[in-house]
GUMI-136003 format. One record per residue: residue number from 1; residue in three letters; x, y, z of N, C-alpha, C, O in turn. Coordinates in pm, whole numbers, plus 50000, padded with zeros to 5 digits. Layout:
   pos   code     n.u     n.v     n.w    ca.u    ca.v    ca.w     c.u     c.v     c.w     o.u     o.v     o.w
   NUM    ALA       X       Y       Z       X       Y       Z       X       Y       Z       X       Y       Z
...
END
This chain:
   pos   code     n.u     n.v     n.w    ca.u    ca.v    ca.w     c.u     c.v     c.w     o.u     o.v     o.w
     1    MET   42099   18470   24321   42221   18447   24296   42169   18367   24146   42235   18385   24044
     2    ARG   42067   18295   24146   42086   18228   24016   42110   18337   23881   42136   18285   23772
     3    LYS   42104   18441   23888   42100   18539   23791   42205   18577   23764   42232   18614   23649
     4    PHE   42312   18576   23887   42436   18580   23904   42536   18483   23867   42650   18512   23833
     5    ASP   42487   18364   23876   42525   18254   23767   42524   18269   23626   42626   18263   23557
     6    GLN   42403   18289   23579   42349   18323   23439   42467   18419   23379   42545   18393   23288
     7    GLY   42455   18554   23470   42588   18622   23390   42714   18624   23349   42768   18680   23254
     8    VAL   42778   18511   23488   42887   18452   23493   42892   18357   23352   42984   18375   23272
     9    ALA   42811   18281   23332   42812   18210   23221   42785   18245   23104   42813   18188   22998
    10    LEU   42722   18357   23125   42711   18406   22973   42861   18477   22996   42942   18407   22934
    11    ALA   42902   18544   23035   43053   18635   23037   43135   18521   22974   43196   18537   22868
    12    ALA   43134   18418   23034   43238   18313   23002   43215   18299   22858   43314   18306   22785
    13    MET   43079   18278   22797   43074   18214   22679   43097   18338   22562   43144   18306   22452
    14    PHE   43068   18453   22585   43104   18549   22518   43256   18546   22525   43303   18548   22412
    15    ALA   43335   18544   22607   43473   18533   22582   43588   18464   22554   43703   18491   22518
    16    GLY   43487   18313   22599   43556   18226   22464   43509   18233   22315   43578   18172   22233
    17    ALA   43396   18305   22268   43395   18349   22115   43452   18404   22070   43480   18386   21952
    18    LEU   43505   18508   22149   43627   18621   22100   43774   18565   22129   43867   18590   22052
    19    ALA   43787   18494   22232   43930   18391   22205   43921   18296   22044   44005   18293   21954
    20    ALA   43782   18225   22051   43805   18152   21963   43803   18234   21820   43876   18179   21738
    21    GLY   43746   18335   21777   43773   18394   21694   43863   18474   21655   43875   18540   21552
    22    SER   43955   18458   21788   44091   18568   21759   44190   18447   21666   44246   18472   21559
    23    ALA   44193   18338   21727   44240   18260   21706   44226   18169   21585   44323   18107   21540
    24    PHE   44090   18159   21527   44074   18127   21399   44131   18261   21301   44179   18235   21190
    25    ALA   44125   18366   21336   44152   18473   21209   44310   18478   21159   44360   18524   21057
    26    GLN   44382   18393   21307   44491   18371   21259   44552   18258   21214   44671   18249   21183
    27    LEU   44461   18160   21209   44490   18069   21091   44458   18094   20972   44450   17994   20899
    28    ILE   44440   18176   20933   44373   18210   20737   44488   18304   20723   44509   18412   20778
    29    PRO   44590   18199   20594   44689   18235   20533   44640   18379   20483   44525   18410   20454
    30    PRO   44768   18471   20481   44784   18587   20399   44733   18562   20291   44713   18445   20261
    31    THR   44699   18663   20204   44649   18646   20031   44804   18697   19989   44870   18795   20023
    32    VAL   44832   18588   19905   44936   18591   19782   44899   18672   19664   44790   18659   19610
    33    MET   45010   18775   19614   44982   18836   19528   45084   18848   19402   45184   18784   19434
    34    ASP   45096   18892   19299   45232   18872   19236   45223   19025   19228   45122   19089   19254
    35    GLY   45331   19071   19192   45324   19221   19203   45445   19300   19264   45563   19267   19273
    36    PRO   45384   19410   19303   45510   19476   19388   45530   19388   19544   45445   19310   19587
    37    SER   45653   19420   19610   45674   19398   19756   45635   19449   19846   45679   19563   19861
    38    MET   45527   19393   19965   45499   19454   20086   45502   19370   20197   45428   19375   20295
    39    ASN   45616   19275   20170   45635   19232   20317   45689   19302   20396   45718   19420   20377
    40    SER   45714   19229   20510   45762   19324   20649   45952   19366   20653   45995   19459   20722
    41    MET   46018   19302   20589   46128   19301   20547   46157   19360   20454   46273   19400   20457
    42    ASP   46091   19389   20356   46057   19512   20260   46035   19620   20325   46125   19704   20317
    43    MET   45941   19647   20390   45944   19738   20428   46035   19814   20570   46040   19933   20602
    44    LEU   46083   19729   20617   46170   19735   20678   46296   19805   20635   46303   19922   20672
    45    TYR   46391   19762   20569   46479   19818   20460   46439   19894   20328   46503   19896   20223
    46    GLY   46304   19964   20361   46257   20081   20243   46254   20029   20151   46266   20109   20059
    47    ARG   46239   19893   20105   46186   19850   19961   46052   19809   19929   46025   19722   19845
    48    ALA   45986   19858   19983   45855   19826   19963   45790   19905   19873   45783   20026   19857
    49    GLY   45736   19796   19809   45622   19830   19625   45727   19817   19544   45699   19803   19425
    50    ARG   45886   19817   19584   45989   19715   19414   45902   19618   19388   45786   19595   19425
    51    VAL   45972   19570   19325   45956   19435   19238   46082   19387   19229   46146   19444   19141
    52    LEU   46144   19303   19289   46242   19181   19262   46199   19110   19170   46090   19061   19140
    53    ASN   46376   19109   19100   46394   19003   19002   46420   18872   19048   46516   18866   19125
    54    ASN   46360   18762   19022   46369   18655   19077   46440   18564   18965   46401   18589   18851
    55    ILE   46546   18454   18979   46596   18380   18893   46660   18240   18966   46747   18241   19053
    56    THR   46612   18151   18922   46665   17971   18930   46803   18023   18833   46795   18078   18724
    57    THR   46951   17981   18921   47094   17972   18870   47168   17898   18954   47122   17853   19059
    58    ARG   47307   17877   18910   47414   17829   19013   47530   17945   19026   47546   18045   18956
    59    ILE   47601   17902   19128   47676   18026   19207   47818   17998   19108   47868   17891   19142
    60    GLU   47855   18030   19054   48029   18066   18911   48139   18132   19057   48258   18107   19032
    61    SER   48131   18164   19117   48199   18242   19178   48184   18343   19348   48137   18446   19301
    62    ILE   48192   18362   19455   48167   18470   19569   48312   18478   19604   48406   18400   19623
    63    ASP   48289   18597   19604   48427   18647   19682   48378   18760   19837   48351   18880   19832
    64    LEU   48379   18677   19953   48308   18703   20058   48376   18836   20101   48317   18914   20176
    65    ASN   48520   18866   20049   48547   19037   20110   48480   19108   20041   48458   19213   20100
    66    ALA   48427   19104   19925   48384   19161   19813   48218   19192   19880   48182   19306   19909
    67    ARG   48141   19086   19893   48018   19040   19956   47983   19043   19826   47908   19137   19798
    68    THR   48019   18956   19716   48010   18965   19565   47970   18780   19556   47989   18690   19637
    69    MET   47904   18782   19413   47883   18629   19380   47850   18704   19200   47796   18805   19156
    70    THR   47919   18581   19141   47937   18580   19014   47827   18469   18953   47843   18359   19006
    71    ILE   47711   18473   18846   47645   18382   18839   47717   18360   18651   47801   18427   18591
    72    PRO   47635   18234   18609   47671   18250   18461   47605   18364   18375   47488   18402   18367
    73    GLY   47709   18400   18321   47676   18514   18195   47744   18629   18278   47684   18736   18286
    74    GLY   47865   18616   18338   47968   18680   18417   47833   18805   18513   47892   18884   18586
    75    LYS   47754   18812   18513   47676   18872   18593   47700   18848   18745   47691   18737   18796
    76    VAL   47744   19012   18843   47773   18982   18932   47635   19057   19010   47544   19133   18976
    77    LEU   47677   18986   19135   47532   19065   19251   47601   19113   19345   47718   19078   19331
    78    THR   47588   19168   19422   47651   19234   19586   47526   19205   19669   47411   19236   19638
    79    PHE   47570   19131   19792   47482   19119   19909   47423   19258   19928   47465   19371   19906
    80    ALA   47303   19205   19982   47282   19306   20055   47313   19323   20222   47321   19215   20280
    81    ASN   47329   19418   20287   47404   19423   20448   47355   19295   20512   47426   19214   20572
    82    ASN   47227   19286   20492   47121   19190   20601   47162   18999   20563   47156   18901   20636
    83    LEU   47191   19010   20457   47269   18866   20371   47423   18816   20412   47530   18874   20394
    84    ASN   47393   18675   20478   47502   18660   20531   47554   18525   20385   47496   18417   20379
    85    PRO   47639   18554   20310   47695   18446   20233   47777   18303   20244   47799   18207   20170
    86    ALA   47813   18347   20389   47920   18240   20450   47868   18116   20415   47960   18038   20393
    87    GLY   47735   18054   20398   47726   17900   20377   47718   17888   20247   47725   17770   20211
    88    LEU   47706   17965   20161   47692   17920   20036   47862   17934   19953   47962   18003   19973
    89    ARG   47797   17761   19793   47919   17714   19766   47933   17725   19611   47833   17687   19551
    90    VAL   48016   17760   19550   48060   17737   19436   48020   17639   19375   48069   17529   19398
    91    GLY   47892   17661   19252   47847   17564   19184   47675   17497   19270   47605   17411   19215
    92    GLN   47649   17545   19371   47524   17540   19415   47421   17617   19338   47449   17731   19302
    93    SER   47307   17566   19311   47166   17610   19282   47153   17635   19383   47178   17583   19492
    94    VAL   47083   17776   19324   47018   17891   19413   46901   17948   19360   46888   17945   19237
    95    MET   46801   18008   19441   46695   18072   19403   46736   18214   19420   46773   18222   19537
    96    LEU   46750   18352   19351   46821   18479   19392   46666   18566   19349   46594   18536   19253
    97    GLN   46643   18660   19432   46583   18776   19423   46666   18918   19426   46709   18953   19536
    98    TYR   46682   18971   19352   46784   19087   19335   46689   19162   19313   46573   19122   19302
    99    GLU   46750   19359   19295   46677   19451   19232   46846   19502   19209   46955   19466   19253
   100    GLU   46786   19621   19099   46924   19685   19035   46920   19821   19151   46811   19876   19166
   101    GLU   47028   19868   19223   47028   19981   19263   47159   20024   19255   47250   19941   19261
   102    ASP   47191   20186   19239   47253   20270   19207   47370   20168   19087   47492   20154   19094
   103    GLY   47308   20133   19024   47400   20075   18880   47422   19932   18942   47489   19877   18854
   104    LYS   47406   19849   19032   47488   19719   19131   47317   19638   19092   47200   19675   19082
   105    ASN   47378   19540   19084   47254   19410   19106   47265   19378   19286   47362   19312   19324
   106    VAL   47179   19420   19371   47187   19359   19503   47048   19225   19525   46926   19221   19505
   107    LEU   47151   19136   19574   47087   19041   19620   46992   19083   19763   47048   19142   19856
   108    HIS   46849   19048   19771   46827   19061   19878   46737   18940   19916   46630   18952   19976
   109    GLY   46791   18823   19873   46764   18689   19919   46802   18602   19829   46796   18618   19707
   110    VAL   46859   18466   19911   46913   18356   19828   46849   18264   19886   46805   18270   20001
   111    THR   46837   18166   19806   46744   17990   19920   46822   17940   19815   46807   17968   19696
   112    PRO   46923   17848   19873   46925   17720   19822   46846   17624   19771   46725   17611   19788
   113    ILE   46939   17541   19691   46796   17439   19612   46894   17285   19610   47007   17258   19568
   114    GLY   46766   17193   19691   46899   17114   19690   46984   17100   19761   46996   17166   19864
   115    ASN   47089   16984   19715   47194   17001   19857   47313   17121   19804   47403   17157   19881
END
């Protein structure tokens, strides 16, 4: 009976070590690299490997019906289908991620800055 108890204790320790190891692996942050995007949303929408332009600017106008935004300099950006422009307002400072697709500047990310 004693050998059985030792085997159970050893199995429990092994299982605990495996569980701790997998939990530890989940706490390690992913490596951040500059360059082509390989995040899961970009891969889902078929944009993996593309380099997005990143700018910080303010919104001059928004057309919700056309799903476009104009920024200083007259540049017009079109919202990608997965973005909802409803919470944005004219004059707001934003960080934008966009790329040129078929002659249009398509927004793939909008992050409001400040209020």
